LUMFIPA-154032 format. One record per atom (N, C-alpha, C, O, CB): residue in three letters; y, z, x; atom name. Coordinates in steps of 0.05 Angstrom, whole numbers, padded with zeros to 5 digits. Glycine has a CB too. Layout:
<pts>
PT,ala,Y,Z,X,CA .
...
</pts>
This chain:
<pts>
PT,met,00338,-00088,00870,N .
PT,met,00334,-00111,00852,CA .
PT,met,00359,-00130,00858,C .
PT,met,00382,-00122,00860,O .
PT,met,00334,-00100,00819,CB .
PT,ser,00350,-00155,00862,N .
PT,ser,00372,-00174,00868,CA .
PT,ser,00385,-00182,00843,C .
PT,ser,00375,-00176,00821,O .
PT,ser,00361,-00199,00883,CB .
PT,phe,00409,-00195,00845,N .
PT,phe,00425,-00204,00824,CA .
PT,phe,00409,-00223,00805,C .
PT,phe,00411,-00221,00781,O .
PT,phe,00450,-00218,00835,CB .
PT,trp,00393,-00243,00817,N .
PT,trp,00378,-00261,00801,CA .
PT,trp,00354,-00249,00788,C .
PT,trp,00345,-00259,00768,O .
PT,trp,00370,-00284,00817,CB .
PT,ser,00344,-00228,00798,N .
PT,ser,00320,-00215,00786,CA .
PT,ser,00332,-00200,00761,C .
PT,ser,00321,-00201,00740,O .
PT,ser,00305,-00194,00808,CB .
PT,ala,00355,-00187,00764,N .
PT,ala,00368,-00174,00742,CA .
PT,ala,00373,-00193,00722,C .
PT,ala,00367,-00188,00699,O .
PT,ala,00392,-00161,00750,CB .
PT,met,00385,-00218,00728,N .
PT,met,00391,-00239,00707,CA .
PT,met,00368,-00248,00690,C .
PT,met,00369,-00253,00666,O .
PT,met,00402,-00263,00720,CB .
PT,val,00346,-00251,00705,N .
PT,val,00319,-00258,00692,CA .
PT,val,00308,-00237,00673,C .
PT,val,00297,-00243,00652,O .
PT,val,00298,-00263,00714,CB .
PT,ala,00312,-00212,00682,N .
PT,ala,00305,-00191,00664,CA .
PT,ala,00320,-00190,00640,C .
PT,ala,00310,-00187,00617,O .
PT,ala,00306,-00167,00677,CB .
PT,ile,00347,-00192,00645,N .
PT,ile,00365,-00192,00620,CA .
PT,ile,00360,-00215,00600,C .
PT,ile,00360,-00211,00575,O .
PT,ile,00393,-00194,00628,CB .
PT,val,00355,-00237,00612,N .
PT,val,00351,-00262,00595,CA .
PT,val,00323,-00257,00580,C .
PT,val,00320,-00262,00556,O .
PT,val,00349,-00291,00615,CB .
PT,ala,00305,-00247,00594,N .
PT,ala,00278,-00239,00580,CA .
PT,ala,00282,-00220,00558,C .
PT,ala,00272,-00224,00536,O .
PT,ala,00257,-00225,00601,CB .
PT,ile,00296,-00199,00562,N .
PT,ile,00299,-00179,00542,CA .
PT,ile,00315,-00191,00517,C .
PT,ile,00309,-00186,00494,O .
PT,ile,00314,-00153,00554,CB .
PT,ile,00337,-00209,00524,N .
PT,ile,00350,-00220,00500,CA .
PT,ile,00333,-00239,00486,C .
PT,ile,00333,-00240,00461,O .
PT,ile,00376,-00233,00507,CB .
PT,ala,00317,-00256,00501,N .
PT,ala,00298,-00275,00486,CA .
PT,ala,00279,-00260,00469,C .
PT,ala,00272,-00269,00448,O .
PT,ala,00281,-00292,00505,CB .
PT,phe,00269,-00237,00478,N .
PT,phe,00247,-00223,00464,CA .
PT,phe,00259,-00210,00438,C .
PT,phe,00247,-00208,00417,O .
PT,phe,00233,-00201,00484,CB .
PT,ala,00286,-00200,00441,N .
PT,ala,00300,-00188,00418,CA .
PT,ala,00305,-00210,00399,C .
PT,ala,00303,-00205,00375,O .
PT,ala,00326,-00174,00427,CB .
PT,asn,00313,-00234,00407,N .
PT,asn,00319,-00254,00388,CA .
PT,asn,00295,-00264,00372,C .
PT,asn,00295,-00270,00348,O .
PT,asn,00331,-00277,00403,CB .
PT,val,00274,-00265,00388,N .
PT,val,00246,-00274,00373,CA .
PT,val,00240,-00252,00353,C .
PT,val,00231,-00260,00332,O .
PT,val,00220,-00277,00394,CB .
PT,arg,00242,-00229,00357,N .
PT,arg,00236,-00204,00339,CA .
PT,arg,00254,-00206,00315,C .
PT,arg,00245,-00202,00292,O .
PT,arg,00240,-00176,00354,CB .
PT,met,00280,-00211,00319,N .
PT,met,00300,-00213,00298,CA .
PT,met,00294,-00235,00280,C .
PT,met,00297,-00232,00256,O .
PT,met,00327,-00216,00309,CB .
PT,asn,00286,-00260,00289,N .
PT,asn,00282,-00282,00275,CA .
PT,asn,00255,-00279,00259,C .
PT,asn,00253,-00287,00236,O .
PT,asn,00283,-00307,00292,CB .
PT,arg,00235,-00267,00271,N .
PT,arg,00209,-00261,00255,CA .
PT,arg,00215,-00240,00234,C .
PT,arg,00204,-00243,00212,O .
PT,arg,00187,-00250,00275,CB .
PT,asp,00230,-00222,00238,N .
PT,asp,00232,-00200,00218,CA .
PT,asp,00250,-00213,00196,C .
PT,asp,00245,-00207,00173,O .
PT,asp,00245,-00172,00230,CB .
PT,arg,00268,-00229,00201,N .
PT,arg,00286,-00243,00181,CA .
PT,arg,00268,-00261,00164,C .
PT,arg,00271,-00262,00139,O .
PT,arg,00311,-00260,00196,CB .
PT,arg,00250,-00276,00177,N .
PT,arg,00233,-00295,00163,CA .
PT,arg,00216,-00281,00148,C .
PT,arg,00213,-00289,00124,O .
PT,arg,00219,-00312,00178,CB .
PT,his,00202,-00260,00156,N .
PT,his,00181,-00245,00138,CA .
PT,his,00194,-00226,00119,C .
PT,his,00180,-00218,00099,O .
PT,his,00161,-00230,00155,CB .
PT,gly,00218,-00217,00123,N .
PT,gly,00228,-00196,00106,CA .
PT,gly,00218,-00169,00109,C .
PT,gly,00203,-00164,00128,O .
PT,gly,00223,-00203,00080,CB .
PT,glu,00225,-00152,00094,N .
PT,glu,00218,-00125,00099,CA .
PT,glu,00189,-00119,00088,C .
PT,glu,00176,-00100,00098,O .
PT,glu,00238,-00106,00086,CB .
PT,arg,00179,-00134,00069,N .
PT,arg,00153,-00129,00059,CA .
PT,arg,00131,-00146,00071,C .
PT,arg,00109,-00149,00059,O .
PT,arg,00153,-00130,00031,CB .
PT,gly,00137,-00159,00093,N .
PT,gly,00116,-00175,00104,CA .
PT,gly,00120,-00206,00098,C .
PT,gly,00140,-00214,00087,O .
PT,gly,00090,-00166,00094,CB .
PT,pro,00100,-00221,00106,N .
PT,pro,00105,-00249,00101,CA .
PT,pro,00107,-00257,00072,C .
PT,pro,00095,-00244,00055,O .
PT,pro,00083,-00266,00114,CB .
PT,ile,00123,-00277,00065,N .
PT,ile,00125,-00287,00038,CA .
PT,ile,00102,-00306,00031,C .
PT,ile,00098,-00326,00044,O .
PT,ile,00152,-00302,00034,CB .
PT,val,00088,-00301,00012,N .
PT,val,00064,-00317,00005,CA .
PT,val,00065,-00324,-00024,C .
PT,val,00068,-00306,-00041,O .
PT,val,00036,-00301,00012,CB .
PT,asp,00063,-00348,-00031,N .
PT,asp,00059,-00354,-00058,CA .
PT,asp,00032,-00350,-00069,C .
PT,asp,00013,-00364,-00061,O .
PT,asp,00066,-00380,-00062,CB .
PT,his,00030,-00331,-00087,N .
PT,his,00001,-00325,-00098,CA .
PT,his,-00004,-00341,-00124,C .
PT,his,00014,-00349,-00137,O .
PT,his,-00003,-00293,-00106,CB .
PT,asp,-00028,-00345,-00129,N .
PT,asp,-00039,-00358,-00152,CA .
PT,asp,-00032,-00341,-00176,C .
PT,asp,-00036,-00317,-00175,O .
PT,asp,-00070,-00361,-00150,CB .
PT,pro,-00021,-00353,-00198,N .
PT,pro,-00015,-00337,-00222,CA .
PT,pro,-00037,-00323,-00234,C .
PT,pro,-00035,-00302,-00246,O .
PT,pro,-00004,-00354,-00242,CB .
PT,ala,-00062,-00338,-00231,N .
PT,ala,-00087,-00322,-00243,CA .
PT,ala,-00094,-00299,-00228,C .
PT,ala,-00102,-00279,-00239,O .
PT,ala,-00112,-00338,-00244,CB .
PT,tyr,-00090,-00301,-00203,N .
PT,tyr,-00096,-00277,-00185,CA .
PT,tyr,-00076,-00256,-00192,C .
PT,tyr,-00083,-00232,-00196,O .
PT,tyr,-00094,-00284,-00153,CB .
PT,thr,-00051,-00262,-00194,N .
PT,thr,-00031,-00242,-00203,CA .
PT,thr,-00035,-00230,-00227,C .
PT,thr,-00028,-00207,-00230,O .
PT,thr,-00005,-00252,-00203,CB .
PT,ala,-00045,-00244,-00248,N .
PT,ala,-00051,-00234,-00275,CA .
PT,ala,-00076,-00215,-00271,C .
PT,ala,-00077,-00194,-00283,O .
PT,ala,-00056,-00260,-00296,CB .
PT,ser,-00096,-00222,-00256,N .
PT,ser,-00120,-00204,-00251,CA .
PT,ser,-00111,-00179,-00239,C .
PT,ser,-00121,-00158,-00247,O .
PT,ser,-00142,-00217,-00233,CB .
PT,leu,-00093,-00178,-00219,N .
PT,leu,-00084,-00155,-00208,CA .
PT,leu,-00069,-00139,-00227,C .
PT,leu,-00073,-00114,-00228,O .
PT,leu,-00069,-00161,-00187,CB .
PT,glu,-00052,-00150,-00244,N .
PT,glu,-00037,-00133,-00264,CA .
PT,glu,-00056,-00121,-00285,C .
PT,glu,-00050,-00098,-00294,O .
PT,glu,-00016,-00151,-00278,CB .
PT,arg,-00078,-00134,-00295,N .
PT,arg,-00097,-00124,-00310,CA .
PT,arg,-00112,-00099,-00296,C .
PT,arg,-00118,-00078,-00308,O .
PT,arg,-00115,-00145,-00318,CB .
PT,glu,-00117,-00103,-00271,N .
PT,glu,-00131,-00080,-00257,CA .
PT,glu,-00115,-00055,-00256,C .
PT,glu,-00124,-00033,-00258,O .
PT,glu,-00138,-00088,-00229,CB .
PT,val,-00087,-00061,-00250,N .
PT,val,-00068,-00040,-00249,CA .
PT,val,-00065,-00026,-00275,C .
PT,val,-00062,-00001,-00277,O .
PT,val,-00041,-00050,-00239,CB .
PT,ala,-00066,-00041,-00296,N .
PT,ala,-00065,-00028,-00323,CA .
PT,ala,-00091,-00012,-00328,C .
PT,ala,-00089,00010,-00339,O .
PT,ala,-00061,-00051,-00346,CB .
PT,asp,-00115,-00021,-00321,N .
PT,asp,-00138,-00005,-00324,CA .
PT,asp,-00137,00020,-00309,C .
PT,asp,-00144,00042,-00319,O .
PT,asp,-00162,-00019,-00316,CB .
PT,leu,-00128,00018,-00284,N .
PT,leu,-00127,00042,-00267,CA .
PT,leu,-00108,00062,-00277,C .
PT,leu,-00112,00087,-00274,O .
PT,leu,-00121,00034,-00239,CB .
PT,arg,-00085,00051,-00289,N .
PT,arg,-00065,00072,-00303,CA .
PT,arg,-00081,00087,-00326,C .
PT,arg,-00078,00111,-00329,O .
PT,arg,-00037,00057,-00316,CB .
PT,lys,-00096,00072,-00341,N .
PT,lys,-00110,00086,-00364,CA .
PT,lys,-00130,00104,-00354,C .
PT,lys,-00134,00124,-00367,O .
PT,lys,-00124,00065,-00384,CB .
PT,arg,-00144,00100,-00331,N .
PT,arg,-00163,00118,-00319,CA .
PT,arg,-00146,00142,-00310,C .
PT,arg,-00154,00165,-00316,O .
PT,arg,-00179,00104,-00295,CB .
PT,leu,-00126,00140,-00296,N .
PT,leu,-00108,00159,-00286,CA .
PT,leu,-00099,00178,-00306,C .
PT,leu,-00099,00203,-00303,O .
PT,leu,-00086,00147,-00274,CB .
PT,glu,-00090,00165,-00330,N .
PT,glu,-00083,00183,-00353,CA .
PT,glu,-00107,00200,-00364,C .
PT,glu,-00102,00223,-00370,O .
PT,glu,-00071,00166,-00378,CB .
PT,val,-00129,00191,-00365,N .
PT,val,-00151,00206,-00373,CA .
PT,val,-00156,00228,-00353,C .
PT,val,-00158,00251,-00361,O .
PT,val,-00175,00189,-00376,CB .
PT,leu,-00157,00222,-00327,N .
PT,leu,-00161,00244,-00306,CA .
PT,leu,-00139,00266,-00308,C .
PT,leu,-00144,00290,-00306,O .
PT,leu,-00160,00232,-00276,CB .
PT,glu,-00114,00255,-00314,N .
PT,glu,-00091,00277,-00317,CA .
PT,glu,-00097,00295,-00340,C .
PT,glu,-00093,00319,-00339,O .
PT,glu,-00061,00263,-00322,CB .
PT,arg,-00106,00283,-00361,N .
PT,arg,-00111,00298,-00386,CA .
PT,arg,-00135,00315,-00382,C .
PT,arg,-00135,00336,-00395,O .
PT,arg,-00116,00278,-00409,CB .
PT,ile,-00154,00310,-00367,N .
PT,ile,-00176,00327,-00361,CA .
PT,ile,-00167,00349,-00344,C .
PT,ile,-00176,00372,-00347,O .
PT,ile,-00200,00312,-00349,CB .
PT,ala,-00149,00344,-00324,N .
PT,ala,-00138,00363,-00306,CA .
PT,ala,-00120,00385,-00317,C .
PT,ala,-00119,00408,-00309,O .
PT,ala,-00123,00349,-00286,CB .
PT,thr,-00106,00375,-00338,N .
PT,thr,-00085,00392,-00348,CA .
PT,thr,-00093,00405,-00375,C .
PT,thr,-00080,00424,-00383,O .
PT,thr,-00060,00376,-00352,CB .
PT,asp,-00115,00397,-00389,N .
PT,asp,-00124,00411,-00414,CA .
PT,asp,-00141,00431,-00405,C .
PT,asp,-00165,00425,-00399,O .
PT,asp,-00137,00393,-00436,CB .
PT,glu,-00131,00457,-00404,N .
PT,glu,-00146,00481,-00394,CA .
PT,glu,-00170,00488,-00408,C .
PT,glu,-00189,00494,-00394,O .
PT,glu,-00130,00502,-00394,CB .
PT,gly,-00172,00488,-00434,N .
PT,gly,-00196,00492,-00450,CA .
PT,gly,-00218,00471,-00447,C .
PT,gly,-00242,00476,-00446,O .
PT,gly,-00189,00493,-00477,CB .
PT,glu,-00207,00445,-00445,N .
PT,glu,-00224,00422,-00442,CA .
PT,glu,-00237,00425,-00412,C .
PT,glu,-00261,00422,-00408,O .
PT,glu,-00207,00393,-00446,CB .
PT,thr,-00221,00432,-00395,N .
PT,thr,-00229,00433,-00366,CA .
PT,thr,-00254,00454,-00364,C .
PT,thr,-00274,00449,-00351,O .
PT,thr,-00201,00442,-00346,CB .
PT,arg,-00249,00479,-00377,N .
PT,arg,-00269,00496,-00377,CA .
PT,arg,-00295,00488,-00389,C .
PT,arg,-00316,00493,-00378,O .
PT,arg,-00261,00518,-00389,CB .
PT,arg,-00293,00474,-00411,N .
PT,arg,-00317,00466,-00426,CA .
PT,arg,-00331,00444,-00408,C .
PT,arg,-00356,00445,-00405,O .
PT,arg,-00308,00454,-00455,CB .
PT,leu,-00316,00425,-00395,N .
PT,leu,-00325,00405,-00379,CA .
PT,leu,-00340,00419,-00354,C .
PT,leu,-00361,00411,-00346,O .
PT,leu,-00301,00388,-00370,CB .
PT,ser,-00327,00439,-00344,N .
PT,ser,-00340,00454,-00319,CA .
PT,ser,-00367,00465,-00328,C .
PT,ser,-00387,00463,-00313,O .
PT,ser,-00322,00479,-00308,CB .
PT,arg,-00367,00476,-00353,N .
PT,arg,-00395,00488,-00361,CA .
PT,arg,-00414,00464,-00365,C .
PT,arg,-00437,00466,-00356,O .
PT,arg,-00393,00507,-00390,CB .
PT,glu,-00407,00445,-00376,N .
PT,glu,-00426,00423,-00381,CA .
PT,glu,-00437,00411,-00354,C .
PT,glu,-00461,00403,-00352,O .
PT,glu,-00412,00400,-00397,CB .
PT,ile,-00419,00410,-00333,N .
PT,ile,-00426,00399,-00306,CA .
PT,ile,-00448,00419,-00295,C .
PT,ile,-00469,00412,-00285,O .
PT,ile,-00400,00398,-00286,CB .
PT,glu,-00440,00445,-00299,N .
PT,glu,-00458,00467,-00287,CA .
PT,glu,-00484,00468,-00300,C .
PT,glu,-00505,00472,-00286,O .
PT,glu,-00445,00495,-00288,CB .
PT,ser,-00485,00463,-00327,N .
PT,ser,-00510,00463,-00341,CA .
PT,ser,-00529,00438,-00331,C .
PT,ser,-00553,00439,-00329,O .
PT,ser,-00503,00462,-00372,CB .
PT,leu,-00514,00416,-00326,N .
PT,leu,-00530,00390,-00317,CA .
PT,leu,-00541,00395,-00288,C .
PT,leu,-00563,00386,-00280,O .
PT,leu,-00511,00362,-00317,CB .
PT,arg,-00524,00411,-00272,N .
PT,arg,-00535,00419,-00245,CA .
PT,arg,-00560,00435,-00246,C .
PT,arg,-00578,00431,-00230,O .
PT,arg,-00515,00434,-00230,CB .
PT,asp,-00561,00456,-00265,N .
PT,asp,-00583,00473,-00267,CA .
PT,asp,-00608,00459,-00277,C .
PT,asp,-00629,00471,-00273,O .
PT,asp,-00577,00495,-00284,CB .
PT,arg,-00609,00437,-00288,N .
PT,arg,-00630,00424,-00298,CA .
PT,arg,-00650,00416,-00277,C .
PT,arg,-00670,00403,-00283,O .
PT,arg,-00621,00402,-00312,CB .
</pts>
């Protein structure tokens, strides 16, 4: 490899690294910065709240042992029909 080929390779590597650093700095760690619509953000917050309520119900079903057995029997009785 000649001296000039090596210089071109080094400059290319430095330019590539510089472009990557600038892009990462501009986008931050969480991806590109985007201004969202406040209505969209509010709808997402409502959806998250609804999902949390559903998760609480599922956790209660999974942890209530007597309730779980009763639920299992009901499901089995519905399958037998």
